LUMZA-713393 format. One record per residue (C-alpha): residue in one letter; x, y, z. Coordinates in steps of 0.1 Angstrom, whole numbers, padded with zeros to 4 digits. Layout:
<selums>
 rest     x     y     z
    A     X     Y     Z
...
</selums>
This chain:
<selums>
 rest     x     y     z
    X  0777  1338  1338
    X  0788  1348  1373
    X  0799  1383  1383
    X  0832  1396  1372
    X  0850  1428  1380
    X  0879  1445  1364
    X  0910  1440  1385
    X  0926  1473  1374
    X  0914  1506  1388
    X  0910  1525  1355
    X  0897  1561  1357
    X  0876  1560  1325
    X  0852  1588  1318
    X  0822  1584  1296
    X  0813  1609  1268
    X  0778  1625  1269
    X  0750  1604  1256
    X  0742  1627  1227
    X  0777  1619  1213
    X  0772  1581  1213
    X  0763  1557  1185
    X  0760  1519  1180
    X  0777  1502  1151
    X  0776  1467  1135
    X  0806  1451  1117
    X  0808  1418  1099
    X  0844  1413  1110
    X  0865  1416  1142
    X  0878  1449  1153
    X  0913  1452  1167
    X  0912  1455  1205
    X  0936  1485  1204
    X  0907  1506  1189
    X  0890  1507  1223
    X  0899  1505  1260
    X  0886  1474  1277
    X  0875  1479  1313
    X  0859  1444  1319
    X  0861  1413  1297
    X  0845  1378  1295
    X  0844  1350  1269
    X  0816  1326  1266
    X  0824  1294  1246
    X  0797  1271  1232
    X  0799  1242  1208
    X  0790  1263  1179
    X  0801  1299  1187
    X  0824  1321  1208
    X  0809  1353  1224
    X  0833  1380  1237
    X  0819  1407  1260
    X  0838  1439  1267
    X  0827  1469  1287
    X  0844  1500  1275
    X  0844  1537  1285
    X  0818  1543  1257
    X  0796  1512  1265
    X  0804  1478  1251
    X  0819  1457  1223
    X  0802  1424  1216
    X  0818  1399  1192
    X  0801  1367  1181
    X  0818  1342  1159
    X  0814  1308  1143
    X  0836  1291  1117
    X  0818  1310  1089
    X  0804  1342  1105
    X  0818  1371  1126
    X  0798  1400  1140
    X  0810  1429  1161
    X  0786  1453  1178
    X  0803  1484  1193
    X  0790  1515  1211
    X  0813  1544  1205
    X  0817  1581  1206
    X  0806  1594  1172
    X  0840  1611  1167
    X  0860  1579  1175
    X  0878  1567  1144
    X  0866  1533  1134
    X  0874  1513  1103
    X  0852  1514  1072
    X  0859  1478  1061
    X  0832  1455  1071
    X  0810  1483  1085
    X  0773  1474  1081
    X  0756  1503  1098
    X  0757  1530  1125
    X  0728  1545  1145
    X  0731  1575  1169
    X  0716  1569  1203
    X  0684  1589  1199
    X  0652  1576  1213
    X  0647  1540  1201
    X  0666  1525  1171
    X  0660  1490  1156
    X  0679  1472  1129
    X  0684  1437  1115
    X  0710  1421  1094
    X  0712  1387  1077
    X  0748  1377  1086
    X  0747  1345  1065
    X  0719  1324  1050
    X  0715  1307  1084
    X  0722  1335  1109
    X  0700  1365  1117
    X  0711  1395  1138
    X  0686  1420  1153
    X  0693  1449  1176
    X  0672  1474  1195
    X  0688  1504  1212
    X  0671  1528  1235
    X  0679  1560  1254
    X  0658  1566  1285
    X  0660  1599  1303
    X  0645  1594  1337
    X  0634  1614  1368
    X  0662  1614  1393
    X  0644  1592  1418
    X  0635  1566  1392
    X  0671  1567  1378
    X  0686  1561  1412
    X  0663  1531  1418
    X  0670  1515  1384
    X  0708  1522  1388
    X  0708  1503  1421
    X  0687  1474  1407
    X  0712  1471  1378
    X  0741  1471  1402
    X  0725  1444  1423
    X  0715  1423  1393
    X  0750  1427  1378
    X  0766  1414  1409
    X  0746  1382  1406
    X  0751  1375  1369
    X  0767  1388  1338
    X  0796  1412  1334
    X  0796  1445  1353
    X  0819  1475  1358
    X  0816  1505  1380
    X  0833  1536  1367
    X  0849  1562  1390
    X  0825  1590  1401
    X  0838  1620  1383
    X  0811  1646  1381
    X  0805  1655  1417
    X  0771  1640  1421
    X  0784  1610  1441
    X  0771  1582  1418
    X  0795  1563  1396
    X  0782  1552  1361
    X  0780  1514  1356
    X  0781  1491  1326
    X  0763  1458  1328
    X  0760  1430  1301
    X  0739  1399  1305
    X  0739  1371  1279
    X  0713  1344  1277
    X  0718  1314  1254
    X  0688  1295  1244
    X  0683  1267  1218
    X  0691  1282  1184
    X  0695  1318  1197
    X  0715  1342  1219
    X  0701  1372  1236
    X  0725  1399  1250
    X  0712  1428  1270
    X  0734  1458  1279
    X  0727  1486  1303
    X  0749  1517  1306
    X  0741  1544  1332
    X  0749  1581  1329
    X  0742  1596  1364
    X  0749  1632  1355
    X  0723  1630  1328
    X  0699  1606  1346
    X  0700  1586  1315
    X  0701  1549  1307
    X  0714  1534  1274
    X  0700  1499  1267
    X  0706  1475  1239
    X  0691  1441  1232
    X  0708  1419  1206
    X  0693  1387  1193
    X  0714  1364  1172
    X  0696  1333  1160
    X  0698  1305  1135
    X  0671  1307  1109
</selums>
């Protein structure tokens, strides 16, 4: 996937990391439930992957004829539907989970929160920005906290035979924090 940027200039502000969580649904979520800052679809013969960067992170949807999965990072207080909800994990340290979406489809997710020294954070933030401009989907937020560094969201999807790996990176400069997820969807 090549670089893509949101054409609109949206002044989205991220909530603090300690108020965030990651959810899995076994159904689509209505796009009106979240604000989309950057968007991309990836079509393959056997699935459709939709990538969205939102103020609270991302929404990933993966669908085949028989299976639909939605992974969303959201503020814990954000109202989300109960129907089709599989699980929710707060962003605390490292979280892992797995779900058998169907007899032939396995979903695995790993989420991490990394609080970094300022100099290390700055280096990683720049590396993510550089990488995101070469591949994947990236969005730079407006700088709003007076430190002069705008948060970024970056999603990279890598399709391989029988599996899909999606890595997301969300920076929080005011907290020198990086939220990362790695999602693996594979045929078993």
